[in-house]
N, C-alpha and C positions, 0 to 999 in steps of 0.2 A: 230147142235140142239141149238136153242137158247131160253133161258127163258123157258126150259123144263125140270122138274124133275121126279124122280122116273121111269124112262125108262130102258129096256132093250135093247141091241143092242148087238145081238149074231149072229157070223158065215157069216161076210158082208166083200167083197174085194173091196177096193177102190184102183184105179189105176190111176195114171200120172194126178194129179189133183193139186190145190194150197194147199188144205186141205184135208188129207183121212179123219180122225175122228175129229169131231169138236165140242165141247162143250163149250158156249159162255154165258155169261152173266146170270148169276143166274142159270145156268143149273146144278143143285144140286141134290146128293143121285141117281146118275145113275148108272147102270152096263154096262161096256163093256166086254164082252167075247168071245175069238175065232174070233177076225177080224183079218184082212190083210191090210194094207197101204202099197202099193208098187209103187215106183217111183213118189213119190210126191214131193212138197215144203218141207212141215211139214206132218211126218205121222199122229201123232194123237197131237192134239192141245186142251189143256184146258185152258180158261181164264175166271176170276172172277166166278170161278164154285167150289163149295166145296163139301165133301163129297162123292166123286165117287169112285167107285171100277173097277180097271182094271185089268182083268185076261186073261192069256194066248195070250195075241195080239201081232203081229208081225209087226214092223215097218223097212221095207228094200230100202235101197236106196233113202232116202230122200236128197236133194240138201241143205236144210237150217239144219232142225233137223228129228230126228225119234222121239222122245216125248218132247213136250214143255209143260211147265206150268206155267202160269203167274198169278200173282195176285190171288191166290188161295190158299185154305188152307184143311187140313185135307183130302186129297186125298189118296187112296192105290193104288200100283202098285204092282201086286203079279205075278209072272211068265211070264213077258213080254220079247221080245226080241227086241231090237232095234240095228241093224248091218248094216253096209256099209252106214251108213249116215255121212254126212258132221260133225254134233255133234249129237251124240246120244242121250243123256238125258241133256234138258237144264231147268233149272228153274229160274224164277226172281221174287221176291216179294211175294215168297209163303212160306208158315210154315206148321208147323206138316204133312210132309208128311211121308208116308213109304214104304219102297221098298223092303220088302224079295223076294229074289231069281231074280229079275229083271237083266238081261243081257244085258252089252252094248258090242258090239264087232267091230274091225276094221271101227274105225271111226278117222277122221281128230283130233277131240276132243271127248275124251270119256263122259264125263260130264262136262257141263258148269254150274256155280253156281255163278254169277255177284252180285248179290246185297244180301239184307237180305233174308237168307234163313234157315228155321230149318227144319232138317233130324230127324225123329225119328227112 
């Protein structure tokens, strides 16, 4: 989604793509529930998007990262799983992120926090 707000993406499966689920350029206040991103480069990718809530999503076998959040704020990830990815969860230039019960398992790097990041 690009420049799209207040949408619900639910029960989707994305396989073998560059980006499994992609929110970009002011895609704000969306809900992503119970989606699966399998065998992608990046499973779930949020960039320049704020106030999104991701619940019960699965990102498996990503060659770059399971969940990536860049230049974004106030996103919430609840009960998501990022497993068997090169990096399970990657945050860059993001703030006020909330991660209750999000799991990252079996990754080369569990959680990458390269620049200014605030996790609540």
